[in-house]
C-alpha positions as CSV (number, residue, x, y, z in Angstrom):
1,M,-3.4,-0.2,-14.8
2,V,-4.5,-3.1,-13.2
3,D,-5.3,-6.6,-15.2
4,F,-7.4,-8.6,-13.2
5,F,-7.4,-12.2,-14.3
6,C,-4.6,-11.5,-16.4
7,G,-3.9,-15.0,-18.1
8,T,-0.6,-14.6,-20.0
9,G,-0.2,-10.8,-19.4
10,A,-0.6,-10.0,-23.0
11,M,-2.7,-6.8,-22.2
12,S,-0.2,-5.4,-19.7
13,F,3.0,-6.3,-22.0
14,E,1.2,-4.4,-24.7
15,A,0.5,-1.4,-22.3
16,V,3.8,-1.2,-21.2
17,S,5.5,-1.3,-24.8
18,R,3.2,1.5,-25.5
19,G,4.5,3.8,-22.6
20,A,2.4,2.7,-19.7
21,H,4.0,3.6,-16.4
22,S,3.5,0.3,-14.8
23,C,0.8,-2.6,-14.7
24,V,-0.2,-4.8,-12.0
25,C,-1.3,-8.5,-13.2
26,L,-3.4,-10.4,-11.2
27,D,-4.7,-13.9,-11.4
28,H,-5.3,-16.9,-9.1
29,A,-3.4,-19.4,-10.6
30,S,0.3,-20.0,-9.6
31,S,1.4,-21.1,-12.9
32,V,-0.2,-18.3,-14.7
33,V,1.9,-15.7,-11.9
34,D,5.1,-17.9,-12.7
35,Y,4.6,-17.7,-16.3
36,V,3.8,-13.7,-16.8
37,L,6.8,-13.3,-14.1
38,Q,9.1,-15.3,-16.7
39,V,7.6,-13.3,-19.3
40,A,8.5,-9.8,-17.8
41,R,11.6,-11.3,-17.1
42,M,12.3,-12.1,-20.9
43,F,11.0,-8.5,-22.1
44,Q,13.2,-7.2,-19.5
45,V,10.2,-5.2,-17.6
46,E,9.9,-6.8,-14.4
47,N,10.3,-3.2,-13.1
48,K,7.4,-1.9,-14.6
49,V,5.1,-5.2,-14.4
50,L,4.2,-6.6,-11.2
51,V,2.7,-9.6,-10.7
52,K,0.6,-11.1,-7.8
53,R,-1.7,-14.0,-6.9
54,W,-4.9,-13.0,-6.3
55,R,-8.5,-14.7,-5.9
56,Y,-11.5,-13.0,-6.5
57,P,-13.3,-11.6,-4.5
58,E,-10.3,-11.0,-1.8
59,P,-10.1,-7.2,-1.1
60,L,-7.2,-5.4,-3.2
61,S,-5.7,-4.2,0.2
62,S,-4.5,-7.9,0.4
63,I,-1.7,-6.9,-2.5
64,D,-1.1,-3.1,-1.7
65,D,-3.2,-0.8,-0.1
66,R,-1.5,2.0,-1.9
67,L,-2.4,0.4,-5.2
68,K,-3.9,3.0,-7.7
69,A,-4.8,2.8,-11.5
70,D,-6.3,4.8,-14.2
71,I,-7.2,1.7,-16.2
72,L,-8.8,-1.4,-15.1
73,I,-9.1,-4.3,-17.4
74,W,-11.6,-7.2,-15.7
75,D,-11.7,-10.2,-18.0
76,P,-12.6,-13.1,-16.0
77,P,-12.4,-16.8,-17.7
78,Y,-15.0,-17.9,-20.2
79,G,-17.8,-19.6,-18.1
80,A,-16.5,-18.2,-14.7
81,V,-19.1,-17.9,-12.0
82,L,-18.6,-15.0,-10.0
83,P,-20.2,-14.0,-6.8
């Protein structure tokens, strides 16, 4: 699963708690990335949740050119203007 614009990471943490093998959380804000990493450590799922700083429309290969997922969550911030 890849969670674009992950915010709190809630969707990813819920997916992991329900049996998802792994999740990738992407967000452009370093404060969000730090927070999601902290929560992943708190829930002891840092081995299942990969958190990366990513800004749309960077190619996903900038994260990992082997990135594959069955589920994509695309939830940009309200009012965001995306090209």
